[in-house]
C-alpha positions, 0 to 999 in steps of 0.5 A: 842221455846227454842233451844240449841246453842252449849253446853253452851247456850240456845236461848229462844226468837227471838229478830229480823231477819236480813240479816245475820241471826236471833238474839235470847234472850239467856241464858249462864253461866254468865246470859242473852246474845244476840245470833246471829244465822247466816244464814244456807248458811253461816254456810254451807260454810266451808271456810267461817267458817274457816276464821271467826274462825280465826277472833275470837281472834280479835272479842273477843279482842274488849273490850271497853265501846262503843262496844257491846262485842262478848263473844263467837263464837259457831260452832256446826254442822250447827249452826254458832253463835255469842254470844254477850252482851245483851244491854237493849235499842233500836237502833238508827234507831228506834229512828229516825223512831220515832223522824225523826231527833235529836237535834244537841247536842244529834246527836253529842253526839251519834256520838262521842260515836260511834267514840270512838268505831271505834277508839278502833276497828281501833287500833285493826286492825278491820274495821267495814264496815257497820256503820249505825243507825241499828248497833248503840244501845242506852243503856236505862239503863245508865244515859243520856248524853248531849242533853238527849242522852243515851250512844251509843254502836256500834255492828255487828263487823265482819258481813259485812266482813263475808257476803263478805267472802264466798268462791268465788273461781276463775272459771277455763276456758276450757283452764285452766286459772283461772279468778277471779270473778268480785268485788262487793260492799258489804254494805248499799248504803246510807253509802258507801264510794266512794272508796268502790264504785270504787272497792278499799279495805276497810280501816279505812277511810270508817267507818269515811265516814259512821259515818259522813253520819249517823251524817248528817242523825241524823241532817237532817232526811235523808242521803246526797246521798240517794234516788232512785235506788241503782246504782244512790246512789252509783254514787252520792257518787263518783260524787256529793258534799254534800249539806250544812245543814242550821242552824248548826255552821260552825265549826261542818259543816267543821268537817262533810265536812272533814269526807265526803271528797271523798279522804280517806286521807283527812278524820279525824281519829276516835279518832280525830273525837271524840275529835273534836265533843266533843269540839263543844258540848258546842256550841250546848246546847239548839239548836233546831232541824234543820228546813229542809224539807224532800226531795222528792224521785227522779224518779227511773232511769234505772240500771247502765250498767253492774250492778245487784242489789242483795238485801238481801233475802226477805228484806222488806221496811221501812213501816210495820217493826215489833218491834225490840229488843235490837240487831239492825237488819232490819227484814226480810219477805220472798217475800216482796220488798226491801227498796232501801234506807236503804237496808242492805248488798247490793251486787252490781257490782262495777260500771265501770269508764264509768258509774261513769263518766256519772254524777249522775242519779236521784236527790240528796237529797238536803236540803232546807229552808222551803217554797223554792223549792230545786234545782233539785227537782221535785218542782224546775223543775216545778217552773223553767218550769213555769218561762220559760213558763211565760218568753216565753209568755212575749217574744211572746207578746212583739214580736207580739206587735212590729210586729203589730206596725211595720206593722201599721207604714209601712201601714201608710207610704204607705197611706201618700201623700204630704199633709199627710196621710189620712184614708184608709176609705176615697174615692180616690182623682179624677184623675187630668184632662189631659192637652192638 
């Protein structure tokens, strides 16, 4: 059913529902648009609305071919809406769901487009903070590029900051001292940079880390640190090294490794990354998809101390997702369980230093060559346990054999006389007669 959004727009059809609200196919003075109607609890927070309106000029100023532009911001009663360009196509998550992984050439071409979008945003002082496949649109109406990849556009600028910006005023104590609220991690666990997990403010480098994680996922079919409880995922970002992907050129791997560095200053800038990726594109022409196994899900450990996992309201897992439209939002269904690997806008308490120093919980998603168990996986642990049992059995047999041989040798010596040994079954020699 159509509804009016302000005085200039009409929302006609729901395209998708996400953590921030509902996306509609709409109509405006200049033709079709996508209208993102934000959640009521966000629209009712006047301080948040004021801050978001202040961001209006920055959002409207992001004019780049690889950015889904924001055309207008509507504040009308309880309605808070972003009016955006309508992209005819699908999102990168949907393509991954269908193809599992992309060819290296297509993956790098898409990543380079997104890096161009981030370069424009960072130059304007805007940090995206939630780069992931759901927020990358593939324009099916435009000619395809290297590897048959359609042009990629980045969307949902400002949404992560909006979710993180509700008024959380410091709470006064009975003595009148105002204690600031505890910092939380806002974002999608699989793509969060280590400095965000440690409670540092988001800078442009967090988008580079997230984009390198997306590239890893496009190539491998899974993220480098995903799997299991979100607390374990956050810890891996801080404590574990990324496992190499077999079969990709070393130059490309070194780029990914640099952008996945734990130290933000070690990562490339967005423009540098885009240029470097396009330099390696010719070497990837005709290269097939990587042959790596899908990782096993690790056993879910207990939550980290002093943490509380707060998924978006009514999130649903990756199974049973309804079809999505051009705007990439993870659909919602009230009362369903969250998908811990690809949850959107997760809010978690920042892990304590003691929790982060304890090492990773669960098993990181380590790629392996097919036919060989992945280090740390359940099959690897089973194979190692089997080897230990076989080795223990062999050692036991050797020890038993040695003990038996030793016993036989001792028994043989005990039954030996001056004339040599005689069988134990032989009758004893008669006693010598006593001499007078």
